C-alpha positions, 0 to 999 in steps of 0.5 A, spaced: 497 404 517 493 410 518 496 416 515 494 423 519 495 429 516 495 435 520 492 442 519 499 445 517 500 440 512 493 441 509 495 448 509 501 448 506 498 443 500 493 448 499 498 454 498 502 450 494 496 449 489 495 456 489 502 458 488 502 454 481 495 456 479 492 462 482 497 468 481 504 468 479 508 474 479 511 473 473 515 477 467 508 478 463 505 481 469 511 486 470 511 488 463 504 490 464 504 493 470 510 497 469 507 501 463 502 505 468 507 507 473 513 509 467 508 513 463 505 517 469 511 519 473 513 525 468 506 526 466 504 533 469 497 533 467 492 532 468 494 534 475 490 535 482 495 539 487 491 537 493 495 543 497 493 550 500 494 556 496 498 561 501 498 567 496 499 568 489 506 565 489 503 558 490 501 559 483 506 555 479 506 549 475 506 542 478 513 540 476 515 547 480 512 545 486 513 538 487 519 537 482 520 530 484 513 527 485 509 532 480 506 526 475 501 521 476 495 526 477 497 527 484 503 527 489 501 520 493 500 517 486 507 519 483 510 516 490 507 510 489 508 510 482 516 510 483 515 505 488 512 500 483 518 501 478 523 500 484 519 494 486 519 491 479 526 492 478 528 489 485 524 483 483 526 482 476 534 484 475 534 483 468 528 487 466 528 489 459 526 496 460 531 497 466 536 502 464 530 507 461 526 506 468 532 508 472 534 514 468 527 516 469 527 515 477 534 518 477 532 524 474 526 525 479 530 523 485 535 528 486 538 531 492 536 538 490 529 536 488 528 532 494 530 539 498 525 543 494 519 537 496 521 539 504 520 546 503 513 545 501 512 540 507 515 546 512 511 551 509 506 553 514 500 552 509 502 545 508 505 542 514 499 536 514 500 535 506 498 528 504 497 526 511 498 520 512 496 516 506 502 519 502 507 519 508 506 511 508 507 510 501 513 515 501 516 510 507 514 504 502 519 507 497 524 508 502 524 501 504 524 499 497 530 503 495 534 500 501 532 493 499 534 494 492 541 493 493 544 496 487 549 503 486 543 506 483 538 505 489 543 507 494 544 514 491 537 515 490 535 512 497 540 517 500 537 523 496 530 521 499 532 520 506 532 528 508 524 527 506 524 521 509 526 524 516 521 529 516 515 525 514 517 520 520 517 525 525 511 528 522 508 521 523 510 521 530 507 528 532 501 526 529 500 520 532 501 523 539 496 528 538 490 523 534 486 521 540 481 517 536 482 513 530 480 515 523 476 509 520 474 511 513 475 507 507 479 512 503 486 516 504 486 518 511 484 511 514 489 511 519 490 503 520 492 503 513 497 509 514 500 505 521 500 499 517 505 501 512 509 505 516 510 500 521 513 495 516 518 501 515 519 503 522 520 496 525 526 495 521 529 503 520 525 507 526 524 504 533 521 510 536 516 510 530 515 503 531 513 503 538 509 509 537 505 505 532 504 499 537 502 504 542 497 507 538 494 501 535 493 498 542 489 504 544 485 505 538 483 498 537 484 493 542 477 493 545 474 493 538 469 487 537 464 485 532 467 490 526 461 491 521 464 488 515 457 487 512 457 495 512 462 494 507 464 497 502 462 504 501 461 507 494 468 510 494 472 505 498 479 503 496 480 500 503 477 496 508 476 499 515 475 492 518 481 488 514 486 494 515 485 494 522 486 487 523 492 487 518 495 492 523 493 488 529 496 482 526 503 485 525 503 488 532 501 483 537 503 476 538 500 470 534 496 467 540 493 474 542 491 476 535 487 470 534 484 471 540 482 478 538 480 476 531 475 472 534 472 478 538 473 483 532 470 478 526 466 473 529 465 467 524 470 470 519 475 465 519 470 459 518 467 462 512 470 469 510 466 469 503 459 469 507 462 476 510 465 480 504 464 479 496 468 482 491 466 489 489 463 491 483 465 497 479 459 500 475 463 505 471 471 505 470 471 512 467 469 515 474 475 515 478 471 515 485 467 509 483 473 506 480 476 506 487 472 499 488 477 495 484 483 498 489 478 495 494 479 488 491 486 489 491 487 492 498 482 486 501 487 481 497 493 483 500 490 483 507 487 477 506 493 474 504 497 477 510 491 474 515 490 467 511 498 466 512 498 468 519 492 464 521 494 458 516 487 459 513 486 457 506 479 460 505 482 467 506 487 466 501 483 463 496 478 469 497 484 474 496 485 470 490 478 471 487 478 479 489 485 480 485 483 476 479 477 480 478 480 486 478 486 484 475 482 481 469 478 488 468 485 492 468 488 487 463 482 487 459 483 494 457 477 498 460 482 502 464 486 507 460 491 510 465 490 506 472 497 508 474 494 508 482 491 501 481 498 498 478 501 500 484 495 496 488 496 490 484 503 490 485 503 490 492 498 485 492 502 480 488 508 482 493 504 480 499 502 473 495 509 472 493 511 473 501 506 468 503 509 463 499 516 464 501 
């Protein structure tokens, strides 16, 4: 009797094999990753403020300007440091350091501290502060708190919610005014910001979700032949092409996305490794050059999303290779304080686990 194996069956077999051998989001990885975020969310210096000084009154220590998010070198890194810790506790309910982590989180995420953060965003000099990279991570933090069903999470999410309301409205206002997409491979890449915000908004803010769908179609529906071979730029930690594709996958029906992908990245589905190779870092002591390890992690999560959605094991295998390369470099001790990379690695692991579900 002839046995026919469908492409879907082959895909599931490949996924099962990778789940067993390639990446596992286990306690060992969690123990390693938590240190970066735990040690930095209350580490005030060194610090890169990133805001605009209106006058002498702005000359204050970071802990006074941003009482909730003053650690981890800059505001957005502090936000996603908090996200990392919440995510790890949510995934591993018996995490060994649970009580110490919660104590730190609750110390920062008080209602009083969050109201002071809002005052900074309401200041005329800083209405666009952290647009949109930090905004997107704040929405991710809110999403993680909402989905971590514990009394502590509920308390912290309620404290955070006034700032979330401010940021979500700012997001809508900005997208309404932004005529052209921002396509670079660093913080202001708008496809990244919209993609993260959409994950949150689809569940909790229909107006923002609809605005993101509308603007994504305006920006990207007619794009074709994205120049993947131009990537990466020397300081990239995001892939302009893959972030755009990841967003379009979220906002379009599967058949429409498949058709769009064939125009946007022709040939990529058949042989993704032909178009992108793992990004190599020449000096991990240089924060900007080290961005390329972040690129490997962010490429990985995009490849996991698309590979899963398109039943394409080659994409996921390439994502695994990107993840493993940079994770091994982190784990080797070449980085002394890669707190932001720990968040990127954690997010890639979350995406991979979601692929297996």
